[in-house]
Each structure stands twice: as C-alpha cells, then as structure tokens.
C-alpha positions as CSV (number, residue, x, y, z in Angstrom):
1,M,88.1,3.6,118.6
2,T,88.8,5.3,115.3
3,T,91.9,7.3,115.2
4,F,93.3,9.6,112.4
5,P,96.9,9.8,111.1
6,V,98.1,13.3,111.0
7,G,101.2,15.3,110.4
8,E,100.2,18.6,112.0
9,Q,100.3,19.9,115.4
10,T,96.6,20.3,115.6
11,H,94.7,17.2,115.1
12,L,92.5,17.5,111.9
13,A,89.7,15.5,113.5
14,V,89.6,17.5,116.6
15,L,89.9,21.0,115.1
16,P,88.1,21.2,111.7
17,Q,90.2,23.6,109.6
18,Q,89.2,25.8,106.5
19,P,91.7,26.4,103.7
20,A,92.3,30.0,104.5
21,L,92.4,32.1,107.7
22,E,90.1,35.2,108.2
23,S,91.9,38.5,107.3
24,V,90.4,40.4,110.3
25,G,92.4,42.0,113.0
26,A,92.3,40.4,116.3
27,D,92.6,43.7,118.6
28,T,89.5,45.5,117.5
29,P,88.4,47.2,120.7
30,G,84.9,47.5,121.9
31,S,83.9,44.4,120.1
32,R,83.8,40.7,120.7
33,D,86.3,40.0,118.0
34,E,88.5,38.3,120.7
35,T,86.7,35.2,120.3
36,A,85.3,35.9,116.8
37,H,81.8,35.2,117.8
38,G,80.6,37.8,115.4
39,H,77.8,39.3,117.3
40,P,77.5,43.2,116.9
41,A,78.9,45.2,119.8
42,T,76.3,47.9,119.7
43,V,72.5,47.7,118.9
44,R,71.1,44.1,118.5
45,G,68.4,42.9,116.5
46,T,69.2,45.1,113.6
47,G,69.1,42.4,110.9
48,R,72.9,42.4,110.4
49,E,74.8,39.3,109.8
50,H,77.6,38.0,112.0
51,G,81.0,39.6,111.1
52,R,82.6,36.1,110.7
53,G,80.2,33.6,109.3
54,E,81.0,30.2,108.0
55,T,83.2,30.0,104.8
56,D,82.0,27.7,102.0
57,G,85.3,26.0,101.6
58,H,86.4,28.1,98.6
59,G,88.2,30.7,100.6
60,T,87.2,33.7,102.6
61,G,85.2,36.5,101.1
62,A,84.8,40.1,102.1
63,R,83.1,40.9,105.4
64,R,79.5,42.1,105.2
65,H,78.2,43.7,108.4
66,H,74.5,44.2,107.2
67,A,72.1,42.2,105.4
68,K,71.1,44.5,102.5
69,N,67.5,43.0,102.0
70,A,65.6,39.8,102.4
71,A,67.0,38.5,99.1
72,S,70.6,38.8,100.1
73,A,69.9,37.5,103.7
74,A,68.4,34.3,102.2
75,E,71.3,34.2,99.6
76,A,73.7,34.3,102.4
77,A,71.9,31.6,104.2
78,E,72.1,29.3,101.2
79,N,75.7,30.1,100.9
80,R,76.2,28.2,104.2
81,S,76.7,31.3,106.2
82,G,73.9,30.0,108.4
83,D,73.3,33.3,110.2
84,A,70.2,34.8,108.5
85,P,66.7,33.6,108.7
86,T,64.7,33.2,105.7
87,Q,60.8,32.9,104.8
88,D,61.4,29.7,103.0
89,Q,60.0,27.1,105.5
90,S,61.8,24.3,103.6
91,Y,65.1,25.8,104.3
92,T,67.1,23.5,106.5
93,G,69.7,25.8,107.7
94,G,73.4,26.4,107.0
95,V,76.2,24.0,107.9
96,G,79.5,25.1,109.2
97,A,82.5,24.3,111.2
98,S,82.2,23.5,114.8
99,R,83.2,26.1,117.2
100,V,86.3,26.1,119.4
101,F,86.2,26.6,123.2
102,V,87.9,29.6,124.5
103,L,89.1,30.2,128.1
104,S,90.2,33.5,129.3
105,K,93.8,34.4,131.0
106,D,92.3,33.3,134.4
107,G,90.7,30.1,133.0
108,Q,87.0,31.3,132.9
109,P,85.1,30.3,129.7
110,L,84.6,32.8,127.0
111,M,82.3,32.7,124.0
112,P,83.5,29.8,121.5
113,C,85.1,31.0,118.3
114,H,85.6,29.9,114.8
115,P,88.4,27.5,114.1
116,A,90.0,29.9,111.7
117,R,90.1,32.5,114.5
118,A,91.6,30.1,116.8
119,R,94.4,29.2,114.4
120,E,95.1,32.9,114.1
121,L,95.3,33.5,117.7
122,L,97.7,30.5,118.1
123,R,99.7,31.6,115.1
124,K,100.1,35.1,116.6
125,G,101.1,33.7,120.1
126,R,98.1,35.3,121.7
127,A,96.7,31.9,122.9
128,A,97.8,28.5,123.9
129,V,96.2,25.1,123.4
130,A,94.7,24.1,126.9
131,R,93.2,20.8,125.8
132,Q,93.2,18.8,122.5
133,V,89.8,16.9,122.8
134,P,87.6,18.9,122.9
135,F,89.9,21.4,121.4
136,T,90.3,24.3,123.9
137,I,92.6,27.3,123.6
138,R,93.4,29.9,126.5
139,L,94.0,33.4,125.8
140,K,97.1,35.0,127.2
141,D,96.2,38.7,127.2
142,R,92.3,38.9,128.0
143,T,90.6,38.1,131.4
144,L,87.0,37.6,131.9
145,A,86.3,41.2,133.2
146,E,87.6,42.5,129.9
147,S,85.4,40.3,127.7
148,E,81.7,40.7,126.9
149,I,79.8,37.5,127.2
150,D,76.4,36.7,125.7
151,G,76.0,33.2,127.1
152,V,75.2,30.0,125.2
153,Q,72.5,27.5,126.1
154,L,73.2,23.6,126.6
155,R,70.6,21.4,125.1
156,I,70.6,17.6,125.9
157,D,68.6,14.8,124.2
158,P,69.1,11.8,126.5
159,G,69.1,8.3,125.2
160,S,69.6,4.6,126.4
161,K,72.6,3.8,124.0
162,G,73.5,7.5,123.2
163,T,73.0,11.0,124.2
164,G,73.0,14.1,122.2
165,L,74.4,17.5,123.6
166,A,74.4,20.7,121.7
167,L,75.6,24.2,122.5
168,T,73.5,26.9,121.0
169,D,73.1,30.6,120.8
170,E,69.9,32.7,120.1
171,K,69.5,36.1,119.0
172,K,66.8,38.4,117.6
173,E,66.8,39.2,113.8
174,I,64.4,41.3,111.8
175,N,63.0,39.3,108.9
176,G,61.9,40.7,105.4
177,E,58.5,41.8,106.7
178,G,60.0,43.6,109.7
179,V,58.9,41.2,112.3
180,P,61.5,40.2,115.0
181,V,62.3,36.4,114.9
182,T,64.5,34.3,116.9
183,V,67.5,32.7,115.2
184,R,69.1,29.7,116.8
185,R,72.4,28.6,116.0
186,G,74.4,25.3,116.6
187,L,77.9,26.0,117.8
188,I,79.2,22.7,119.0
189,S,77.5,19.2,118.8
190,V,78.6,16.1,121.0
191,E,77.3,12.7,120.8
192,L,77.9,10.6,123.9
193,Q,77.9,6.8,123.5
194,H,77.0,5.0,126.6
195,R,78.2,1.6,127.6
196,G,75.3,0.6,129.9
197,D,74.8,-2.9,128.1
198,Q,78.5,-3.7,128.5
199,I,78.3,-2.9,132.3
200,R,75.3,-4.9,132.7
201,L,77.0,-7.9,130.9
202,C,80.2,-7.5,133.2
203,M,77.9,-7.3,136.3
204,R,76.1,-10.7,135.3
205,Q,79.4,-12.2,134.5
206,R,80.9,-11.3,137.9
207,A,77.6,-12.5,139.6
208,G,78.3,-15.9,137.9
209,Y,81.9,-16.1,139.0
210,R,80.8,-15.4,142.7
211,H,78.1,-18.0,142.5
212,R,80.4,-20.6,141.1
213,R,83.0,-19.8,143.9
214,R,80.3,-19.9,146.7
215,S,79.0,-23.4,145.4
216,A,82.4,-24.7,145.2
217,N,84.0,-23.4,148.3
218,H,81.1,-22.7,150.7
219,R,78.4,-24.8,149.4
220,Y,76.6,-25.2,152.8
221,R,76.8,-21.4,153.6
222,A,73.2,-19.9,153.8
223,P,72.5,-17.6,151.0
224,R,72.4,-13.8,151.9
225,P,69.0,-12.2,152.2
226,H,67.4,-10.4,149.4
227,N,65.9,-7.7,151.7
228,R,69.0,-5.6,152.2
229,P,68.1,-1.9,152.2
230,R,69.2,0.4,149.4
231,P,69.7,4.3,149.8
232,A,67.0,6.6,148.2
233,G,67.7,7.2,144.5
234,W,69.5,4.1,144.1
235,L,69.9,2.9,140.5
236,P,71.5,-0.2,139.1
237,P,75.1,0.4,137.8
238,S,74.1,0.2,134.2
239,L,71.5,3.0,134.6
240,R,73.7,5.1,137.0
241,H,76.4,5.1,134.4
242,R,74.0,6.8,131.9
243,V,73.1,9.4,134.4
244,D,76.7,10.1,135.7
245,T,78.4,10.2,132.2
246,T,75.7,12.6,131.0
247,F,76.2,14.8,134.0
248,S,80.0,14.6,133.7
249,L,80.2,15.6,130.1
250,A,77.5,18.5,130.8
251,A,79.6,19.7,133.8
252,R,82.7,19.7,131.4
253,L,80.9,21.8,128.8
254,C,79.9,24.3,131.5
255,R,83.6,24.6,132.4
256,Y,84.6,25.4,128.7
257,A,81.7,27.4,127.5
258,P,79.6,30.2,129.4
259,V,76.4,28.0,129.7
260,T,73.7,30.3,131.0
261,E,70.7,27.6,130.9
262,I,70.2,24.0,130.3
263,H,67.5,22.5,128.3
264,V,66.9,18.7,128.6
265,E,64.2,16.5,127.0
266,R,62.4,14.6,129.6
267,I,60.2,12.0,128.0
268,A,58.2,9.2,129.5
269,F,57.4,6.0,127.7
270,D,54.1,4.2,128.1
271,V,55.5,0.6,128.1
272,H,52.2,-0.9,128.7
273,S,50.7,0.6,125.4
274,M,54.0,-0.1,123.6
275,S,53.6,-3.8,124.6
276,A,50.2,-4.0,123.5
277,G,51.0,-2.1,120.3
278,R,48.0,0.3,120.7
279,D,46.6,2.9,122.9
280,L,44.8,1.6,126.1
281,T,42.0,2.7,128.2
282,A,41.8,3.0,132.0
283,V,40.4,-0.4,132.4
284,E,42.8,-2.0,130.1
285,Y,45.8,-0.9,131.9
286,R,44.6,-3.0,135.0
287,Q,44.3,-6.1,132.7
288,G,47.8,-7.4,131.6
289,T,48.6,-10.3,129.3
290,L,48.8,-12.6,132.4
291,A,45.6,-11.5,134.0
292,G,44.1,-14.3,135.8
293,T,46.7,-16.9,134.8
294,E,50.5,-17.7,135.2
295,A,53.3,-17.8,132.8
296,R,53.4,-21.6,132.3
297,S,49.7,-22.1,132.0
298,Y,49.5,-19.1,129.4
299,L,52.3,-20.5,127.3
300,H,50.7,-24.1,127.3
301,A,47.5,-22.5,126.1
302,K,49.3,-20.4,123.6
303,W,51.4,-23.2,122.0
304,N,48.9,-26.0,122.5
305,G,51.3,-27.9,124.9
306,S,53.9,-28.4,122.1
307,C,57.4,-27.5,121.6
308,A,57.6,-24.3,119.5
309,Y,60.6,-25.7,117.5
310,C,59.6,-29.2,116.6
311,D,55.8,-29.6,117.7
312,A,56.7,-32.4,120.0
313,T,53.9,-33.3,122.6
314,G,53.7,-35.6,125.4
315,V,57.2,-34.7,126.6
316,P,58.7,-32.4,129.1
317,L,58.5,-29.0,128.1
318,N,60.9,-26.0,129.4
319,I,60.2,-22.4,129.2
320,E,62.6,-21.1,126.6
321,H,63.8,-17.5,125.8
322,L,63.7,-16.6,122.2
323,R,66.3,-13.9,122.7
324,P,68.6,-15.4,125.5
325,R,69.3,-13.5,128.6
326,S,73.0,-13.6,128.1
327,R,72.2,-11.5,124.8
328,G,70.1,-9.0,126.6
329,G,66.8,-10.9,126.6
330,S,64.3,-10.5,129.3
331,D,61.5,-12.5,131.1
332,R,58.9,-10.7,129.2
333,I,56.1,-13.1,128.2
334,S,56.5,-12.3,124.5
335,N,60.0,-13.4,124.7
336,L,59.2,-16.8,126.1
337,V,58.0,-20.0,124.3
338,L,57.9,-23.7,125.2
339,A,60.6,-26.1,124.0
340,C,61.4,-29.7,124.5
341,V,64.6,-30.5,126.2
342,P,66.6,-31.6,123.1
343,C,65.6,-28.4,121.3
344,N,66.2,-26.3,124.4
345,T,69.7,-27.8,124.6
346,A,70.5,-27.5,120.9
347,K,69.5,-23.9,120.8
348,G,71.5,-22.8,123.9
349,N,72.2,-19.2,123.9
350,M,72.0,-19.1,120.0
351,P,69.6,-16.5,118.6
352,V,66.5,-18.0,117.2
353,E,67.2,-16.4,113.8
354,F,70.3,-18.6,113.5
355,F,68.6,-21.6,115.0
356,L,65.8,-21.8,112.6
357,A,67.7,-20.4,109.6
358,D,66.9,-23.5,107.7
359,R,63.1,-23.3,108.5
360,P,62.0,-19.9,107.5
361,A,58.3,-20.7,107.8
362,R,58.5,-22.0,111.5
363,L,60.7,-18.9,112.4
364,A,58.2,-16.5,110.8
365,K,55.4,-18.1,112.9
366,I,57.4,-17.7,116.1
367,L,58.4,-14.1,115.5
368,Q,54.9,-13.1,115.0
369,Q,54.3,-13.3,118.8
370,A,57.6,-11.5,119.5
371,R,57.4,-7.7,120.5
372,T,60.0,-5.1,120.4
373,P,62.2,-5.2,123.6
374,L,61.4,-2.6,126.1
375,N,64.8,-2.4,127.6
376,D,65.6,1.1,126.3
377,A,62.2,2.7,127.1
378,T,62.5,1.2,130.7
379,A,66.0,2.7,131.2
380,M,64.6,6.2,130.0
381,N,61.9,6.1,132.5
382,A,64.0,5.0,135.3
383,T,66.7,7.7,134.8
384,R,64.8,10.8,133.6
385,W,64.2,12.3,137.0
386,Q,67.7,11.3,138.4
387,L,69.3,13.2,135.4
388,T,67.2,16.2,135.8
389,K,68.1,16.6,139.7
390,A,71.7,15.9,138.8
391,L,71.8,18.7,136.2
392,E,70.2,21.1,138.7
393,T,73.3,20.9,140.9
394,L,75.3,22.7,138.1
395,G,74.0,25.9,139.3
396,R,72.1,26.9,135.9
397,P,68.5,26.9,135.4
398,V,67.3,23.7,134.0
399,H,64.2,23.5,131.7
400,P,62.8,20.1,131.1
401,W,61.0,19.7,127.6
402,S,58.7,16.8,126.1
403,G,59.8,14.8,123.3
404,A,56.7,15.8,121.3
405,R,58.0,19.4,121.0
406,T,61.4,18.2,120.0
407,K,59.8,16.1,117.2
408,W,57.6,19.2,116.2
409,N,60.6,21.5,115.9
410,R,62.7,18.8,114.0
411,N,60.2,18.1,111.4
412,A,59.3,21.7,111.0
413,M,63.0,22.4,110.3
414,G,63.3,19.3,107.9
415,L,66.3,17.7,110.0
416,A,67.1,14.2,110.3
417,K,66.6,12.0,113.3
418,T,69.8,12.0,115.3
419,H,70.7,12.6,118.9
420,T,72.7,15.7,118.1
421,L,70.0,17.2,115.8
422,D,67.3,16.3,118.4
423,A,69.3,18.0,121.1
424,L,69.5,21.1,118.8
425,C,65.7,21.1,118.5
426,V,64.9,20.8,122.4
427,G,63.2,23.8,123.7
428,R,60.7,26.5,122.6
429,L,60.9,27.3,118.9
430,D,57.9,29.1,117.5
431,H,58.6,28.3,113.8
432,E,55.0,29.4,113.0
433,S,56.0,32.8,113.7
434,G,59.4,32.7,111.8
435,D,61.9,31.3,114.3
436,V,64.4,29.1,112.7
437,I,67.4,27.1,113.3
438,A,69.9,29.0,111.2
439,R,73.1,26.9,111.5
440,L,74.1,23.3,112.1
441,P,77.6,22.3,113.2
442,G,78.9,20.1,110.5
443,P,81.3,17.8,112.4
444,V,80.0,15.9,115.4
445,L,82.4,15.1,118.2
446,I,81.6,11.5,119.2
447,A,82.6,10.8,122.9
448,K,82.5,7.0,123.5
449,T,82.7,6.0,127.3
450,T,85.6,3.5,127.7
451,G,86.1,3.6,131.4
452,R,89.4,3.9,133.4
453,G,90.6,0.3,133.6
454,S,89.4,-2.6,135.5
455,Y,89.7,-3.0,139.3
456,A,90.3,-6.9,138.9
457,R,93.8,-8.1,139.6
458,T,93.6,-11.1,137.5
459,T,92.3,-12.0,134.0
460,P,89.9,-14.9,134.0
461,D,89.1,-17.4,131.4
462,R,85.7,-18.1,129.9
463,F,84.9,-20.3,132.9
464,G,85.8,-17.8,135.4
465,F,89.2,-19.2,136.5
466,P,92.2,-16.9,136.8
467,R,94.3,-17.1,133.7
468,L,97.0,-14.4,134.4
469,R,97.8,-11.7,136.9
470,R,97.5,-8.1,136.0
471,P,100.2,-5.5,136.9
472,R,99.7,-3.6,140.0
473,A,100.7,-0.3,138.3
474,K,98.5,1.2,135.7
475,R,101.3,3.6,134.3
476,H,104.3,2.5,132.7
477,F,107.0,4.7,131.3
478,G,104.8,7.8,132.0
479,Y,101.8,6.7,130.0
480,A,98.5,4.8,131.0
481,T,96.0,2.9,128.9
482,G,93.6,5.5,127.3
483,D,96.1,8.3,127.1
484,L,95.9,10.3,123.8
485,V,99.3,10.2,122.2
486,R,101.2,10.9,119.0
487,A,103.5,8.2,117.7
488,I,106.3,8.8,115.4
489,V,107.6,5.5,113.7
490,P,110.8,6.2,111.9
491,T,111.1,3.1,109.9
492,G,109.1,-0.1,109.0
493,K,105.5,-0.7,107.8
494,W,104.1,1.8,110.1
495,A,106.5,4.5,109.3
496,G,104.7,7.8,109.8
497,T,102.9,9.9,112.3
498,W,99.8,8.5,114.0
499,T,97.4,9.8,116.7
500,G,95.3,7.6,119.0
501,R,94.7,6.2,122.4
502,V,97.4,3.8,123.7
503,S,97.4,0.6,125.5
504,V,100.3,0.3,127.7
505,R,102.5,-2.7,128.7
506,A,105.1,-3.1,131.2
507,T,107.8,-3.9,128.6
508,G,107.6,-0.3,127.2
509,R,106.3,-1.7,123.7
510,H,102.9,0.0,123.9
511,S,100.0,-0.8,121.5
512,L,98.3,2.1,119.5
513,T,95.0,1.8,117.6
514,T,95.1,3.1,114.1
515,P,92.6,3.2,111.2
516,M,94.8,0.4,109.6
517,G,95.0,-1.7,112.7
518,R,97.0,-1.9,115.9
519,L,100.7,-1.3,116.0
520,D,103.3,-1.7,118.6
521,V,105.3,1.6,119.4
522,F,108.2,2.0,121.5
523,H,107.6,4.4,124.4
524,R,110.4,6.8,123.4
525,N,108.6,7.4,120.1
526,L,105.4,8.6,121.7
527,R,104.5,12.3,122.7
528,L,101.5,12.7,125.2
529,L,98.9,15.0,123.9
530,Q,96.2,14.5,126.6
531,R,95.7,12.1,129.7
532,G,93.0,9.6,129.3
533,D,89.8,10.7,130.8
534,G,87.7,7.6,130.2
535,Y,86.3,8.5,126.8
536,G,87.5,7.7,123.3
537,Y,87.0,10.4,120.8
538,S,86.3,10.4,117.1
539,V,84.5,12.8,114.6
540,R,81.5,12.0,112.1
541,P,79.8,14.5,109.7
542,E,76.3,15.7,110.7
543,T,73.4,14.1,108.9
544,V,71.9,16.9,106.7
545,P,69.0,16.4,104.3
546,S,70.1,17.0,100.9
547,T,68.6,20.2,99.2
548,S,69.5,19.2,95.5
549,P,66.7,19.4,93.0
550,K,67.4,15.9,92.0
551,N,66.4,14.5,95.5
552,S,63.4,16.6,95.9
C-alpha cells in the first residue's frame, strides 16, 4: 500500500493542507463557525456564498458574505470556491479540499469542517485528534446540543472491484434569474477497493488443499452430499465481502458525520443481452446458445471437430478454457474451445495471448468468438438487494436510484467516469431547471481492504504442504500487522521519518512499507498512530475534466 514520508504531526496525505489559515474567529456565537461549514445562520436561500469557501492555493482572501450579482457568483465559482451556481451548463464545478470530520465533546458527529479550520482549532487547543485516517477531530468545548446541524447525505455507487462513497450537502440558492435552484456540494469522497477476487482465489486454493488431504488420507471415505441447506440470504464469501465492507464503511461514515439519508445506486444488468451483444425479445430470452444441444456437440460443430490451436483432426479433443479457471475464467460457452491433448498440456493455465503470441492470425480468429466476462455484472446482480437491506439497518432512510439517472447527471455535469464522481451524481438532480453540482472534493481517500490476518496456523508451499509454523500471537512489542505507525530512523540509508502500515515480527525488527520499498525498523523507533482496522489507506487526486481552451 502506498505510504508517504512526512515530518509533521499531521499526515499530509490524510489532512490536505492549504498554505494559510483562515483569519476568522472561532467563537462567533449564533453561527456554525464551530465547524466552519459556512452556511448562514439566519435566512437560507438568499444567494449568499458560504463564509468559508475553498482557497485557490494562493492564500486566503477577504470574506464575502453575499454574491453581488450573477457575474460575481460565476466568477467566484470559476475561482474554485465551488459554492455558487452558474448558468453556464458546461461548468464542471469547483474543486476544493476534502472536509474533515468533527465530533462533539460527547462524541456525537457534527458538520464536517475545512482543513484550515481544523488546524486552527487544533492549534488553539480547542480540539484534539480523535482519528488519523480518516482524519477526525473532537471538540473540547462544544456538545451536540450547543451546535446547529444541517445534516449531510451519503451517496454510494457500488461496484464489483470498487465502490465509491461521497458525503454531500444540498442547499437552495437563487440564480441570476431569481429562480431557486438546488446546489449540491461534495464534502468527502472515499473509494473502497474490494478484494473479492483474492478471497475467491483463496477459497479455491483451500478447497484444493482439502481435496488433496482427503484423497491422500481418506481415499475410501464417501464424499459429503451437495444438498446441504444454506440459510436465507446466503452469499459466497467473495460476494458477502463486498456487502459487508460497503456496509461497514457506510456505518463508519454515519458515526463521523451527521448523515440524514442514504442514496444508493441499485442497478440490474441484463447478462443475457450482454452475452448476445444486442437487445433481445421475449422469445429470444428463452433460446440461449446451447438451446437443443450440449456443450461438446456445440463445440464440435463450431470448430469442425479440430483443435483450435493446431487444426489437428482424428485425435482425442479436450474442452479447453481460453481464460483458465485459475485466472478467473468461467465455464461460459464463449470461453471454451476444443484442444488436442498436446496443446492442452502445453498451454496449461497460461493466458491464450501468451500461448499464441507467435501466431497472431490464429489468436485473432480465436478471440473473435470470445466475449467480455460477466463476472462483475453477475456479482452486482447478486448483491444489490443484500446491500440495500443492510443499509436499511443503519436507521437512515435509504433511497435506491437507477444507474441511468446517475449517468444522466454525470454527463450533464461534464464529469469523468469514476466511482467517486458517480457516487456524487447518485440521486435526483434536475439540472434542466438549474440544479448543479457546485463542488468536487479534490483529494479522494482510497480505502483498500487488506483483512485482519489469516486464521491459518501454518504457511504452505505451492503444493499445499506445511512449510513453516506461524506465531500464535498476532501482536509483538505492542504492534500488530496493519497498524498505522510513524517510524523515526536515526541513521543509515533510511534515515528520516516515515509513515505507513507495519508488518510485525517476533524478533522486534518490524517491516514498514514506504514509497521507496520496505525497510526494517526496530520497534523502539516506532510510534503508534492508529490501530489496524483491516484497511490500507492512500490518497489520489480526483479526475476532473480540464476547462483549458487548449483542450476544448
């Protein structure tokens, strides 16, 4: 996992910082300056800007409470304040720093604040760091009853390999024509990276180990029946992981931010039409590729009873997987060909692109009948209802939306195709009436699922035989694998300060991942920042379309 060398108390990748602090008092009574959310404390919908908009990286200008006119509002939006709507439909929104989570004195979530505001509260001693990643502060002198909370919305764009989550707020603004419009601002964006493929591979590997042990030690034992009952709502571990991790991260965001409602994209894929590559009618849905035949007969007719790799005929032919099952291939008919025994043995689990690299004409002929794998679409169809039911247990209203509406909103706002931007576009947005997405969080927090270690007590070799024993204890000298630590190396090649996830050893010489590689650090030179929670964190910039005239 990517980590970052730092020398400050606050991780730069966790808390994006601007060059200057805002010169606004922190004790303004009657307003929401406590969290610097910037919403006016009196009449809403008056067209005024937020008191604390985003800076453009060149310092902090004077505060402007009112948008003087439509021109000044559009100019402020172009200057990356990201809070004022504009009549230009090609405007893609301002880009600013990601907000910081704020907790009250009694641990209840308040409105997220600007990073400059968080640094000011920490500098004055009015707040303490409650969590490093995602960066969260806790106020020392303000309770939930003493604060005014507007609430935010959690928007989720589920995916097979990654899920986007975005915290947004919406308010009413008056555009230049005097018409009220809805302005949506992105506060925090998180990209959750799943490891369902890794879990699936580990489950297949474990099944292979068990099969070998049974065949070697209990070869005459009858196999277990396949009609074992499963509870209602059961999902394979690789799919259950996607639901559980998305729910876990959503629940965490609900603990750190005052989420009032959840909007989730619930999309259904027509895998039959995707397999055919075109729209199907009602009758065609009942007639698949193997209608009236079987796989072997179909393949013999398709390949004229010859090997797909060498055109050999009159020899025994095996059913061969173009994309091996060990590499994520399926038994789909478009992934199957006929191969003679020598070609099947020579190919093994090698990708067909490598096996036929010296025969491009034959490779192109074989790939013509291949189709795009439907694993991701099938995973989404299997988990969409389970995810919605899980989110309903959080106690917030859950609103499902179609993928077509998300795409419509994204294209209207001129945004790129990413999970986090799709999450920002989930839900109702009447852009034909002037509703806009006025702000995008610049940095995106990436949470990669890493697990909490293995339950296995031995490390096997590639054949499944035990190679070495793992230690019974997972924590050594106060540290466990996955903890976020800061290492201060006094001398040597790696002299300096480094921050990242640690991998512990019983000897006390722990391993730390850095951008330059892995280094060994003595446990006495480590400082614990945050206990491991099963995720590895990093930061990437958001993908924003360029508005430069050279690219238009």
